[in-house]
ZAMAR-653877 format. One record per residue (C-alpha): residue in three letters; z, y, x. Coordinates in steps of 0.1 Angstrom, whole numbers, padded with zeros to 4 digits, always signed. Example, Ala and Ser with C-alpha at 12.3 -4.5 7.8 and 13.67 -1.06 7.14 Angstrom:
ALA+0078-0045+0123;SER+0071-0011+0137;
END
This chain:
UNK+0837+1008+1272;UNK+0833+1007+1233;UNK+0813+1033+1216;UNK+0816+1046+1179;UNK+0787+1036+1159;UNK+0798+1044+1122;UNK+0822+1069+1106;UNK+0838+1055+1073;UNK+0860+1080+1060;UNK+0891+1104+1064;UNK+0924+1087+1057;UNK+0954+1102+1039;UNK+0980+1120+1054;UNK+0987+1149+1077;UNK+0979+1134+1112;UNK+0941+1139+1110;UNK+0933+1102+1109;UNK+0897+1088+1105;UNK+0885+1053+1100;UNK+0856+1047+1124;UNK+0835+1015+1134;UNK+0830+1007+1170;UNK+0806+0988+1191;UNK+0831+0959+1195;UNK+0827+0951+1158;UNK+0860+0964+1148;UNK+0874+0994+1127;UNK+0899+1019+1143;UNK+0920+1045+1128;UNK+0912+1074+1152;UNK+0937+1103+1153;UNK+0921+1135+1168;UNK+0940+1163+1185;UNK+0946+1192+1164;UNK+0964+1226+1166;UNK+0997+1227+1150;UNK+1001+1191+1157;UNK+0999+1191+1193;UNK+1024+1164+1201;UNK+1009+1138+1178;UNK+0987+1121+1203;UNK+1012+1120+1231;UNK+1038+1107+1205;UNK+1017+1078+1195;UNK+1009+1068+1229;UNK+1043+1065+1242;UNK+1054+1048+1211;UNK+1026+1023+1213;UNK+1032+1015+1249;UNK+1068+1012+1245;UNK+1066+0992+1212;UNK+1039+0969+1228;UNK+1060+0960+1258;UNK+1092+0953+1234;UNK+1068+0931+1212;UNK+1070+0950+1181;UNK+1046+0942+1153;UNK+1023+0971+1159;UNK+0985+0970+1158;UNK+0965+0970+1191;UNK+0960+1006+1201;UNK+0940+1023+1230;UNK+0932+1058+1242;UNK+0892+1061+1235;UNK+0865+1085+1245;UNK+0844+1098+1215;UNK+0814+1118+1225;UNK+0808+1152+1211;UNK+0774+1139+1201;UNK+0790+1116+1178;UNK+0816+1139+1163;UNK+0790+1168+1159;UNK+0770+1147+1133;UNK+0800+1142+1111;UNK+0811+1171+1088;UNK+0849+1159+1088;UNK+0848+1159+1126;UNK+0825+1187+1137;UNK+0846+1218+1131;UNK+0876+1202+1150;UNK+0886+1212+1186;UNK+0870+1182+1205;UNK+0887+1168+1234;UNK+0874+1138+1254;UNK+0901+1113+1245;UNK+0916+1104+1211;UNK+0942+1079+1201;UNK+0926+1049+1182;UNK+0947+1021+1164;UNK+0931+0989+1152;UNK+0925+0989+1115;UNK+0940+0959+1098;UNK+0923+0952+1064;UNK+0936+0938+1032;UNK+0971+0956+1037;UNK+0992+0973+1013;UNK+1019+1002+1023;UNK+1053+0999+1011;UNK+1048+1020+0980;UNK+1022+0998+0968;UNK+1042+0965+0967;UNK+1070+0967+0939;UNK+1086+0934+0952;UNK+1089+0918+0985;UNK+1103+0882+0982;UNK+1098+0874+1019;UNK+1088+0888+1051;UNK+1072+0862+1073;UNK+1081+0882+1106;UNK+1117+0891+1097;UNK+1129+0881+1131;UNK+1110+0914+1144;UNK+1125+0938+1119;UNK+1157+0946+1139;UNK+1135+0958+1167;UNK+1118+0984+1145;UNK+1150+0998+1132;UNK+1164+1000+1169;UNK+1132+1014+1182;UNK+1130+1041+1156;UNK+1166+1053+1165;UNK+1159+1053+1203;UNK+1128+1075+1197;UNK+1143+1094+1168;UNK+1116+1086+1143;UNK+1127+1100+1111;UNK+1093+1093+1093;UNK+1097+1055+1089;UNK+1088+1059+1052;UNK+1073+1032+1030;UNK+1039+1048+1038;UNK+1045+1040+1076;UNK+1046+1002+1071;UNK+1018+0979+1063;UNK+1024+0946+1042;UNK+0998+0919+1050;UNK+0998+0892+1024;UNK+1001+0857+1037;UNK+1008+0840+1007;UNK+1014+0847+0970;UNK+1051+0858+0977;UNK+1053+0864+1016;UNK+1042+0894+1036;UNK+1039+0902+1075;UNK+1051+0936+1081;UNK+1033+0960+1106;UNK+1048+0992+1119;UNK+1024+1020+1120;UNK+1023+1060+1126;UNK+1046+1073+1152;UNK+1033+1107+1151;UNK+1068+1122+1145;UNK+1089+1104+1172;UNK+1113+1130+1191;UNK+1117+1145+1156;UNK+1084+1161+1151;UNK+1048+1163+1157;UNK+1051+1197+1175;UNK+1084+1195+1193;UNK+1093+1219+1221;UNK+1108+1210+1255;UNK+1144+1222+1247;UNK+1146+1202+1215;UNK+1143+1170+1235;UNK+1177+1176+1250;UNK+1192+1179+1215;UNK+1177+1152+1194;UNK+1198+1145+1163;UNK+1225+1118+1166;UNK+1230+1109+1130;UNK+1218+1083+1107;UNK+1182+1086+1096;UNK+1177+1087+1059;UNK+1151+1058+1054;UNK+1147+1037+1025;UNK+1124+1016+1045;UNK+1150+1009+1073;UNK+1171+0996+1043;UNK+1145+0974+1030;UNK+1141+0959+1065;UNK+1178+0956+1071;UNK+1181+0935+1039;UNK+1159+0908+1056;UNK+1180+0907+1089;UNK+1204+0878+1085;UNK+1228+0887+1114;UNK+1237+0922+1128;UNK+1238+0907+1163;UNK+1201+0911+1161;UNK+1203+0947+1161;UNK+1226+0948+1192;UNK+1205+0924+1211;UNK+1176+0949+1208;UNK+1198+0976+1225;UNK+1201+0953+1254;UNK+1165+0947+1257;UNK+1156+0983+1254;UNK+1181+0990+1283;UNK+1163+0965+1306;UNK+1129+0984+1305;UNK+1124+0996+1340;UNK+1126+1034+1345;UNK+1095+1035+1365;UNK+1076+1019+1337;UNK+1086+1045+1310;UNK+1076+1072+1338;UNK+1043+1055+1342;UNK+1036+1054+1306;UNK+1045+1091+1302;UNK+1023+1100+1332;UNK+0992+1084+1316;UNK+0991+1111+1288;UNK+0957+1127+1292;UNK+0957+1162+1306;UNK+0938+1176+1276;UNK+0968+1166+1252;UNK+0985+1196+1267;UNK+1019+1181+1278;UNK+1031+1199+1310;UNK+1047+1182+1339;UNK+1081+1195+1328;UNK+1076+1183+1294;UNK+1066+1148+1305;UNK+1099+1149+1326;UNK+1119+1158+1297;UNK+1104+1131+1275;UNK+1114+1105+1301;UNK+1149+1119+1306;UNK+1154+1119+1267;UNK+1146+1082+1264;UNK+1168+1072+1294;UNK+1198+1092+1281;UNK+1193+1082+1245;UNK+1191+1044+1253;UNK+1223+1045+1273;UNK+1245+1071+1258;UNK+1234+1076+1223;UNK+1216+1044+1208;UNK+1246+1021+1211;UNK+1268+1044+1189;UNK+1239+1051+1166;UNK+1232+1014+1159;UNK+1270+1009+1154;UNK+1269+1035+1129;UNK+1239+1020+1112;UNK+1257+0986+1110;UNK+1288+1001+1097;UNK+1273+1025+1071;UNK+1243+1007+1059;UNK+1238+0972+1071;UNK+1273+0958+1063;UNK+1276+0973+1029;UNK+1242+0959+1019;UNK+1252+0926+1031;UNK+1285+0927+1011;UNK+1267+0939+0979;UNK+1240+0911+0983;UNK+1259+0881+0995;UNK+1237+0850+1001;
END
């Protein structure tokens, strides 16, 4: 069990993220449970586990225990409602977000970009902005892309159970999806990701959801609704959504930018 050893700083954004150094020698972006954003941590956990299984380019993460004795010494943390478990994402240094890079000549892991887009449509992540990707320089003109921040899957960071049954089925407005799509050479990659998602065992999805800590305040009924939403969307909604994405976004981009 690793332990926090030094507080670094609070990070920008609304998801209550803090950079903390731990006893394993790594820095983690730690998101604390907070009122008004109750589903942030459950959303992050579900997204991370599914993304990890699918092999998406997402930093290693874990549910972590931060003692009250540590938080109470940090002004930025002391006033918050403390729960035993928080969500911690490995910090990747020397990265820029999408707003900080004016030109992206090459993405070295372009073969993974289709998986991010399809994943976002499956979980309905409408918050794939340029701030929610990291670009890690691998050479002067080439970057590796990482997907971060899944606090707003299922539409929002404070969804209610009935909303899971009626998630939007239209295209997501995302300039970042368009940037990623421009590096995907063949639309077949998008449809292949649907097939992969549909092969995830149902019991695995149920197990991931069941591991949400009790203090994150997700009821048994809500957990069941999360699983049902994921199962219904991947079978009945996702194929049509990706076809719309290909027809309305991917193909027009390819036609306007012939190789």
